[in-house]
C-alpha positions as CSV (number, residue, x, y, z in Angstrom):
1,X,148.9,49.1,-50.2
2,X,147.1,45.7,-48.5
3,X,148.1,43.3,-45.3
4,X,149.3,40.0,-47.0
5,X,150.4,38.1,-43.6
6,X,150.9,38.6,-40.0
7,X,154.0,36.9,-38.2
8,X,154.9,36.1,-34.6
9,X,157.9,35.2,-33.0
10,X,158.2,33.8,-29.5
11,X,161.6,34.4,-28.1
12,X,163.1,33.3,-24.4
13,X,166.4,35.7,-24.0
14,X,166.2,36.0,-20.1
15,X,163.4,35.3,-17.7
16,X,160.4,35.9,-19.9
17,X,159.4,35.3,-23.1
18,X,159.0,38.4,-25.8
19,X,156.5,38.3,-28.3
20,X,157.4,40.3,-31.7
21,X,155.0,40.9,-34.3
22,X,155.5,41.7,-37.9
23,X,152.8,42.5,-40.3
24,X,153.8,42.0,-44.1
25,X,152.1,43.9,-47.4
26,X,152.0,43.6,-50.9
27,X,154.1,46.3,-51.5
28,X,157.3,44.8,-49.4
29,X,157.1,47.0,-46.4
30,X,157.1,45.1,-43.3
31,X,156.1,46.7,-39.8
32,X,157.1,45.4,-36.6
33,X,155.6,45.5,-33.0
34,X,155.6,43.8,-29.6
35,X,153.1,42.4,-27.5
36,X,152.8,42.1,-23.7
37,X,154.1,38.7,-22.3
38,X,151.5,38.4,-20.0
39,X,151.4,34.6,-20.3
40,X,150.4,32.0,-21.4
41,X,152.5,33.6,-24.8
42,X,151.3,31.0,-26.7
43,X,147.7,32.2,-26.5
44,X,148.7,35.8,-27.2
45,X,150.4,34.5,-30.4
46,X,146.8,32.3,-31.4
47,X,144.7,35.3,-30.6
48,X,147.1,37.3,-33.3
49,X,146.9,34.6,-35.8
50,X,143.3,34.8,-35.6
51,X,142.9,38.7,-36.1
52,X,145.2,38.1,-39.2
53,X,142.3,36.1,-40.8
54,X,140.3,39.6,-40.1
55,X,143.0,41.7,-41.2
56,X,144.8,40.2,-44.3
57,X,143.2,42.2,-47.7
58,X,142.9,45.2,-45.8
59,X,144.8,48.4,-46.0
60,X,147.5,49.1,-43.3
61,X,147.2,52.6,-43.5
62,X,143.3,52.7,-41.7
63,X,145.2,52.4,-38.5
64,X,142.1,53.7,-36.5
65,X,139.6,51.6,-38.5
66,X,141.8,48.3,-38.0
67,X,141.8,49.0,-34.1
68,X,137.9,49.5,-33.7
69,X,137.8,46.4,-35.9
70,X,139.9,44.0,-33.6
71,X,138.6,45.8,-30.4
72,X,135.1,46.1,-31.3
73,X,134.9,43.0,-33.6
74,X,135.8,40.9,-30.6
75,X,132.5,41.9,-29.3
76,X,133.5,41.1,-25.3
77,X,135.9,44.0,-23.5
78,X,139.4,42.0,-24.0
79,X,141.5,41.3,-21.3
80,X,145.2,40.9,-21.0
81,X,146.0,38.5,-23.9
82,X,143.5,40.0,-26.4
83,X,144.6,43.4,-25.8
84,X,148.1,42.6,-25.9
85,X,147.5,41.1,-29.5
86,X,146.2,44.3,-30.5
87,X,148.9,46.4,-29.0
88,X,151.5,44.4,-30.9
89,X,149.4,44.6,-34.2
90,X,149.0,48.2,-34.2
91,X,152.3,49.3,-33.4
92,X,153.4,47.1,-36.5
93,X,150.7,49.3,-38.5
94,X,152.5,52.3,-37.5
95,X,155.8,51.3,-38.6
96,X,154.3,50.5,-42.0
97,X,153.0,54.1,-42.0
98,X,156.0,55.6,-41.3
99,X,158.0,53.6,-43.3
100,X,155.7,54.3,-46.6
101,X,155.8,57.8,-45.8
102,X,159.6,58.2,-45.2
103,X,158.8,59.6,-41.9
104,X,159.7,58.5,-38.3
105,X,156.8,57.6,-36.5
106,X,157.0,60.4,-34.1
107,X,156.1,62.9,-36.9
108,X,152.8,61.0,-37.5
109,X,152.2,61.5,-33.8
110,X,151.9,65.1,-34.1
111,X,155.6,66.0,-33.6
112,X,157.9,66.1,-30.9
113,X,157.7,67.9,-27.7
114,X,161.1,67.2,-26.8
115,X,164.4,65.4,-28.1
116,X,165.0,62.7,-25.7
117,X,163.5,60.7,-23.3
118,X,164.1,60.5,-19.7
119,X,164.4,56.9,-18.4
120,X,164.7,54.9,-15.1
121,X,166.0,51.6,-14.4
122,X,165.8,49.2,-11.5
123,X,168.1,50.1,-8.4
124,X,169.0,46.8,-6.7
125,X,171.3,46.9,-4.0
126,X,172.9,50.2,-2.7
127,X,176.2,49.6,-4.3
128,X,174.8,48.3,-8.1
129,X,172.4,51.3,-7.8
130,X,175.7,53.7,-7.4
131,X,177.4,51.8,-10.4
132,X,174.5,52.4,-12.8
133,X,174.3,55.8,-12.0
134,X,178.1,56.1,-12.5
135,X,177.7,54.4,-15.8
136,X,174.6,55.8,-17.5
137,X,173.7,58.8,-16.2
138,X,170.5,58.1,-14.5
139,X,168.8,60.6,-12.6
140,X,166.2,58.2,-11.3
141,X,166.0,54.6,-10.2
142,X,163.1,52.3,-9.1
143,X,162.9,49.7,-6.3
144,X,161.0,47.3,-4.3
145,X,160.5,48.2,-0.8
146,X,159.1,44.7,-0.1
147,X,162.2,42.4,1.9
148,X,162.6,38.8,0.3
149,X,160.2,36.5,1.6
150,X,157.9,39.0,2.9
151,X,154.8,36.8,2.6
152,X,155.9,34.9,5.6
153,X,157.0,37.9,7.8
154,X,154.7,39.8,10.3
155,X,153.5,43.4,8.4
156,X,155.1,45.3,11.1
157,X,158.3,43.8,10.0
158,X,157.6,44.2,6.2
159,X,157.1,48.1,6.9
160,X,160.2,47.9,9.2
161,X,162.7,46.8,6.7
162,X,161.2,48.5,3.6
163,X,162.1,51.8,5.3
164,X,165.6,50.7,6.2
165,X,166.0,49.3,2.5
166,X,164.5,53.1,1.4
167,X,166.9,54.6,3.7
168,X,170.1,52.6,2.8
169,X,169.5,53.6,-1.2
170,X,168.6,57.1,-0.3
171,X,172.3,57.6,1.5
172,X,173.8,55.8,-1.5
173,X,172.2,58.0,-4.2
174,X,172.2,61.1,-2.5
175,X,168.9,63.6,-2.2
176,X,168.5,64.4,-5.7
177,X,168.1,61.1,-7.5
178,X,164.5,60.2,-7.9
179,X,163.3,57.0,-6.3
180,X,160.2,55.4,-7.4
181,X,158.8,53.1,-5.2
182,X,156.8,49.4,-6.5
183,X,155.0,47.2,-4.2
184,X,153.9,45.4,-7.3
185,X,150.4,45.5,-5.9
186,X,151.6,43.0,-3.0
187,X,149.3,44.8,-0.7
188,X,145.7,43.9,-0.2
189,X,144.7,46.2,2.5
190,X,144.5,50.1,2.0
191,X,145.4,50.6,5.6
192,X,148.5,48.7,5.2
193,X,149.5,50.7,1.7
194,X,148.9,53.7,3.6
195,X,151.3,52.5,6.7
196,X,154.2,51.9,4.4
197,X,153.8,55.2,2.4
198,X,154.1,56.8,5.6
199,X,157.2,54.7,6.5
200,X,158.9,55.7,3.2
201,X,157.5,59.1,3.0
202,X,160.7,61.0,4.8
203,X,163.0,59.6,2.1
204,X,160.9,61.6,-0.7
205,X,160.0,59.0,-3.2
206,X,159.1,60.1,-6.9
207,X,156.1,57.7,-6.8
208,X,154.2,55.1,-5.0
209,X,153.6,52.5,-7.7
210,X,150.6,50.0,-7.3
211,X,149.8,50.3,-3.9
212,X,146.6,48.5,-4.4
213,X,145.6,45.8,-7.0
214,X,143.5,47.6,-10.0
215,X,140.0,45.8,-9.5
216,X,138.7,48.3,-6.9
217,X,139.3,52.3,-8.2
218,X,137.2,53.4,-5.6
219,X,139.6,52.1,-2.9
220,X,142.7,53.2,-4.8
221,X,140.9,56.8,-4.7
222,X,140.3,57.0,-1.1
223,X,143.8,55.9,-0.8
224,X,145.5,58.4,-2.9
225,X,143.5,61.6,-0.5
226,X,145.6,60.4,2.3
227,X,149.1,59.0,0.5
228,X,152.0,61.4,1.4
229,X,153.6,60.3,-1.9
230,X,152.3,60.6,-5.3
231,X,150.5,57.6,-6.4
232,X,151.0,55.7,-9.6
233,X,149.2,53.1,-11.3
234,X,148.2,51.7,-14.7
235,X,150.3,48.6,-15.9
236,X,147.1,46.4,-15.4
237,X,144.9,48.5,-17.2
238,X,143.6,48.3,-20.8
239,X,142.3,51.0,-23.5
240,X,141.0,54.4,-22.4
241,X,138.0,53.2,-20.7
242,X,139.8,51.8,-17.6
243,X,141.9,54.6,-17.3
244,X,139.0,56.9,-17.6
245,X,137.5,55.4,-14.7
246,X,141.0,56.0,-12.6
247,X,140.7,59.7,-13.6
248,X,137.7,60.3,-13.0
249,X,137.8,59.2,-9.3
250,X,141.2,61.3,-9.0
251,X,142.6,57.6,-8.1
252,X,146.5,58.8,-9.4
253,X,149.0,61.5,-9.8
254,X,150.7,59.4,-12.3
255,X,149.6,56.9,-15.2
256,X,152.0,53.9,-16.0
257,X,150.1,52.4,-19.4
258,X,151.9,50.0,-21.3
259,X,151.8,50.4,-24.9
260,X,152.2,46.6,-25.4
261,X,149.1,46.0,-23.1
262,X,146.8,48.9,-23.4
263,X,145.8,49.0,-27.1
264,X,149.1,50.1,-28.6
265,X,149.9,53.5,-30.0
266,X,146.4,54.6,-31.0
267,X,145.0,54.0,-27.3
268,X,148.2,55.2,-25.5
269,X,147.9,58.6,-27.0
270,X,144.4,58.7,-26.2
271,X,145.0,58.0,-22.5
272,X,148.0,60.6,-22.5
273,X,145.5,63.3,-23.9
274,X,142.8,62.3,-21.6
275,X,145.5,62.4,-18.3
276,X,146.9,65.9,-19.7
277,X,142.8,67.2,-19.2
278,X,143.1,65.8,-15.8
279,X,146.7,67.4,-14.8
280,X,148.1,63.8,-14.4
281,X,151.5,62.9,-15.9
282,X,152.7,59.9,-17.9
283,X,155.2,57.4,-16.9
284,X,154.7,54.4,-19.1
285,X,155.2,50.7,-17.9
286,X,158.0,49.4,-20.1
287,X,159.5,45.9,-18.8
288,X,159.8,43.9,-22.2
289,X,161.8,44.1,-24.9
290,X,163.9,46.4,-27.6
291,X,160.8,47.3,-29.9
292,X,158.6,48.4,-26.8
293,X,161.6,50.5,-25.7
294,X,161.8,52.3,-29.7
295,X,157.9,52.5,-29.7
296,X,157.8,54.4,-26.5
297,X,160.7,56.8,-27.1
298,X,158.8,58.1,-30.4
299,X,155.2,58.3,-28.7
300,X,156.7,59.7,-25.6
301,X,158.5,62.3,-27.5
302,X,154.8,63.6,-28.6
303,X,153.0,63.5,-25.0
304,X,153.5,66.9,-23.3
305,X,152.4,65.4,-20.1
306,X,155.4,62.9,-20.2
307,X,157.2,62.3,-17.1
308,X,159.9,59.4,-17.3
309,X,160.0,55.9,-18.9
310,X,160.9,52.6,-17.5
311,X,163.9,51.2,-19.3
312,X,165.7,47.7,-19.2
313,X,169.3,48.3,-21.0
314,X,169.7,47.0,-24.5
315,X,173.4,47.3,-24.6
316,X,174.4,43.5,-23.8
317,X,173.5,40.0,-25.1
318,X,170.9,38.5,-25.2
319,X,169.1,41.7,-25.5
320,X,171.4,43.3,-27.9
321,X,171.2,40.6,-30.3
322,X,167.3,40.8,-30.7
323,X,167.5,44.0,-32.9
324,X,169.5,45.8,-35.3
325,X,171.2,48.7,-33.4
326,X,169.0,49.0,-30.3
327,X,168.8,52.1,-28.7
328,X,171.4,53.1,-26.2
329,X,171.2,55.3,-23.1
330,X,173.0,58.3,-22.7
331,X,173.7,60.5,-19.6
332,X,170.1,58.8,-18.3
333,X,168.1,59.6,-21.4
334,X,167.5,58.2,-24.9
335,X,167.6,59.7,-28.3
336,X,164.4,59.7,-30.5
337,X,165.5,57.9,-33.6
338,X,164.9,60.0,-37.0
339,X,164.7,56.7,-39.5
340,X,161.4,55.9,-40.9
341,X,159.0,54.2,-39.0
342,X,160.1,53.1,-35.4
343,X,163.9,53.3,-36.5
344,X,164.6,49.8,-35.7
345,X,164.6,46.4,-36.9
346,X,164.3,42.5,-35.9
347,X,167.4,40.7,-35.7
348,X,165.6,37.4,-36.9
349,X,168.5,35.2,-37.3
350,X,169.5,35.4,-33.2
351,X,165.8,34.1,-32.4
352,X,166.5,30.7,-32.9
353,X,169.2,30.9,-29.7
354,X,166.4,31.7,-27.5
355,X,163.5,29.4,-28.4
356,X,160.0,29.9,-26.5
357,X,159.8,28.2,-23.2
358,X,156.5,28.6,-20.7
359,X,156.8,30.7,-18.2
360,X,154.9,32.6,-14.9
361,X,155.9,34.5,-12.2
362,X,157.0,32.7,-8.7
363,X,154.2,31.9,-6.3
364,X,154.7,33.7,-3.0
365,X,153.0,31.2,-0.4
366,X,152.3,32.4,2.9
367,X,153.1,30.4,6.2
368,X,149.7,29.4,6.4
369,X,149.3,28.0,2.8
370,X,147.7,30.4,1.1
371,X,148.9,32.5,-1.7
372,X,150.1,35.7,-1.2
373,X,149.9,38.6,-3.9
374,X,152.1,38.2,-6.8
């Protein structure tokens, strides 16, 4: 079997683009994947197209070798765009392997440790959070602690309002629902991150995600020693090499690799295995599309130290239109599909309804005209 073509699809169903990948073969077997929408997303498509020149004519079953070709052949360690491209292609190669062998991908990855995957969703306002729990049976949620326009507020006010926000959510959902807290790396000073963590700790958060930006792992390690909440990080890190730095510095209790960005299935499994040796759990970052969710479900089923998966529901348009038979949450869990490959297929006919649009996150300008962290 040989690779004949690699296709990409850029769709904009809601607030951001989704980058889907399809790898075609001379035996008619096609595999799909999803690359991270890190922006500019048309640049990710260009990198995928460039990798296609290297991969066409090669055996898609050589997944480790093709990953090494893309990663090492690039020579310089890749950033978000390059690693997103590798991730999307790698997923599609695993889908081909599963379909060629007539097996779901989880069987190729070592078999299941569990039959279903626990998920959490963004919390929203307290009443909205309660409604999500009642409808879907979630046992965990996640909230952003910062109040609106926090970049224009005095820090003491930010911390005070964050605690009030957390208190309201905890009172609404009760003592036993897990609540993750995600400052989105908006805090620069470790001492400020510690002040917020101490203010939130009485409400027993499940984790404190990205309390600091990822550039200084030593600072994160020192912060973790004093933080009263389990520390989670990883959505902006790539490959086993960067996650290795987090582990050897004891800088996190929970790793959050994004399978659309960290290097794909091959790297995700290696990262999870490294973390297991350090008694660190895995709670994947997963804000992308329905293909990414299906891939995560298969891979997380095979990870002994898996904790919980981020999830955006695919049960309503436009997201439900993007694939055939999207996965559905039941009582706070996603069942692992048993069809060959990822068990999910693109609905390409719907893509023309959601054409590509350039996008970026909003810029949080401070009172003095400087840019706050995003």
